C-alpha positions in Angstrom: 0.3 -0.1 0.0 3.1 2.1 0.9 4.6 1.7 -2.6 1.5 2.7 -4.5 0.8 5.9 -2.5 4.1 7.1 -3.6 3.7 6.1 -6.5 0.5 8.4 -6.9 2.4 11.1 -5.3 5.3 10.9 -7.6 2.9 10.7 -10.6 0.7 13.7 -9.2 4.3 16.0 -8.9 5.4 14.9 -12.5 2.0 14.9 -14.4 1.8 19.1 -14.1 5.2 19.2 -15.3 3.9 17.9 -18.8 2.4 20.7 -19.6 0.3 20.1 -23.0 -1.6 22.9 -24.5 -5.6 21.3 -25.0 -6.9 22.0 -28.2 -9.1 24.5 -29.4 -12.4 22.7 -28.5 -14.2 22.2 -32.1 -16.9 24.1 -31.6 -14.8 27.3 -30.4 -13.0 26.7 -34.1 -15.8 26.4 -36.3 -17.4 29.2 -35.0 -14.9 31.2 -35.5 -14.8 30.1 -39.0 -18.6 31.0 -39.5 -17.6 34.3 -38.0 -14.7 34.5 -40.5 -16.8 33.6 -43.8 -19.8 35.9 -42.8 -17.3 38.9 -42.5 -15.7 38.4 -45.4 -19.3 38.1 -47.0 -20.3 41.4 -45.3 -17.2 43.4 -46.2 -15.8 43.8 -42.8 -12.1 43.6 -43.6 -11.1 44.3 -40.0 -13.3 42.4 -38.4 -12.3 39.2 -40.9 -8.6 39.7 -41.0 -8.5 39.5 -37.1 -10.7 36.2 -36.6 -8.5 35.0 -40.1 -5.8 35.6 -37.6 -7.0 33.6 -34.8 -8.0 30.5 -37.2 -4.7 30.5 -39.0 -2.7 30.6 -35.0 -5.4 27.5 -34.3 -4.4 25.6 -37.8 -0.3 27.2 -38.5 -0.1 24.6 -41.6 -3.5 25.3 -43.8 -2.3 26.4 -47.1 -6.1 27.4 -48.1 -6.4 29.3 -44.9 -3.0 31.8 -45.6 -4.0 32.0 -49.0 -7.6 33.1 -48.4 -6.0 34.9 -45.5 -3.7 36.9 -48.3 -6.2 37.6 -51.2 -8.7 39.5 -48.3 -5.8 41.4 -47.3 -4.8 42.3 -50.5 -8.6 42.5 -51.7 -8.9 45.2 -49.0 -5.8 47.5 -50.1 -6.7 47.4 -53.8 -10.2 48.7 -53.4 -8.6 51.6 -52.6 -5.7 51.3 -54.7 -9.0 50.9 -57.7 -10.4 54.4 -56.1 -7.7 56.2 -56.4 -7.0 54.6 -60.6 -10.2 55.7 -60.9 -10.0 59.2 -59.8 -7.0 59.5 -62.0 -4.4 59.0 -59.0 -1.6 56.5 -60.2 0.9 57.6 -58.0 -2.0 57.6 -55.0 -3.1 54.4 -55.9 0.6 53.2 -56.0 1.1 54.4 -52.2 -2.0 52.6 -51.2 -0.3 49.3 -52.0 2.9 50.1 -50.5 0.9 50.7 -46.9 -0.7 47.8 -47.5 2.7 46.0 -48.4 3.9 47.6 -44.7 0.4 45.8 -43.5 1.0 42.7 -45.0 4.3 42.3 -46.1 4.7 39.5 -48.3 1.5 39.5 -49.2 2.0 38.1 -53.4 -1.2 39.4 -54.5 -0.2 43.2 -53.4 3.5 42.7 -54.5 1.7 41.6 -58.0 -0.6 44.7 -58.1 1.9 46.6 -57.3 3.8 45.4 -60.4 1.1 46.3 -62.5 0.7 49.3 -61.4 4.2 50.3 -62.1 4.4 49.0 -65.6 0.9 51.4 -65.7 3.0 54.3 -64.5 5.4 54.1 -67.4 2.5 52.6 -70.6 2.2 56.7 -71.6 6.2 56.7 -71.6 5.8 53.8 -74.1 2.5 54.4 -75.8 4.3 58.4 -76.4 7.7 56.9 -77.8 5.4 54.8 -80.1 3.3 57.8 -81.0 6.2 60.2 -81.6 8.7 57.8 -83.4 9.8 59.5 -86.6 11.4 56.3 -88.4 10.6 52.8 -89.3 13.5 52.2 -87.3 12.6 54.4 -84.1 8.9 52.8 -84.3 10.1 49.1 -84.1 12.5 50.1 -81.1 9.6 51.5 -79.6 7.6 48.5 -80.7 9.8 46.0 -78.8 10.5 48.6 -75.6 6.4 48.1 -75.0 6.2 44.4 -75.7 9.5 44.1 -73.2 7.2 46.3 -70.3 3.9 44.9 -71.1 5.4 41.2 -71.2 3.3 39.2 -68.8 0.0 41.6 -69.8 -2.6 39.5 -72.2 -5.1 41.9 -73.2 -6.3 40.8 -76.3 -7.3 45.1 -77.1 -3.3 45.1 -76.5 -2.1 42.4 -78.8 -4.6 44.0 -81.3 -3.0 47.5 -80.2 1.1 45.6 -81.5 -0.7 43.9 -83.9 -2.2 47.2 -86.0 1.9 48.9 -84.5 3.6 46.6 -87.3 1.3 47.1 -89.9 2.1 50.6 -89.2 6.0 50.9 -89.2 5.3 48.6 -92.9 3.6 50.9 -94.3 5.7 53.6 -93.7 9.1 51.9 -94.6 7.2 51.2 -98.1 6.5 54.6 -98.0 10.1 56.1 -97.8 11.1 53.0 -99.9 8.7 54.6 -102.5 10.0 58.1 -101.6 13.9 56.2 -101.8 13.1 55.1 -105.3 11.4 58.7 -106.7 14.7 60.8 -105.5 17.2 57.9 -105.9 18.5 57.7 -102.7 18.9 54.3 -101.3 18.6 54.3 -97.3 18.6 51.2 -95.7 15.8 50.4 -93.3 15.8 48.4 -90.5 12.9 45.4 -90.8 11.4 44.3 -87.7 12.7 41.3 -87.3 16.5 42.7 -87.5 18.1 42.2 -84.6 
């Protein structure tokens, strides 16, 4: 009996030292998940962010949840950036996204948005270079720069514009060739495919 009493006493001493956190009750996790999705549906960004972080603490390895929270954070920032863009304030839109990146560093969606806005910043420059290029060689150079600048934008309208511009270069080359034939001058013209 003494032996069992000592063993029970030792067991009581050792047991509190094995502190393991109790898992979150399933009902609490379910309630938090429901509140999280309800906040997302109702566009309650702050509440959704807090609930999402709590859920992520409970399920650290849930990639789907991580991506959902990341997209939700990005949506909050891009919604405000879109308002600035609609008002014609590109620099304010860029600042909004940069502010979001300070709050949510490494957010892939915000990084993509920032990249797109920076490309949009240079769009006017590319278009102006294309519009005011005086020679077919300058036109080819401007087209090359614009294609590189917009390489990841797969807009059908942009592709049609590039195709139309290529045709304009060919027309200008034909016009210059015809003009040179009349005057007898021979000016080499760089074609679009020349490097």
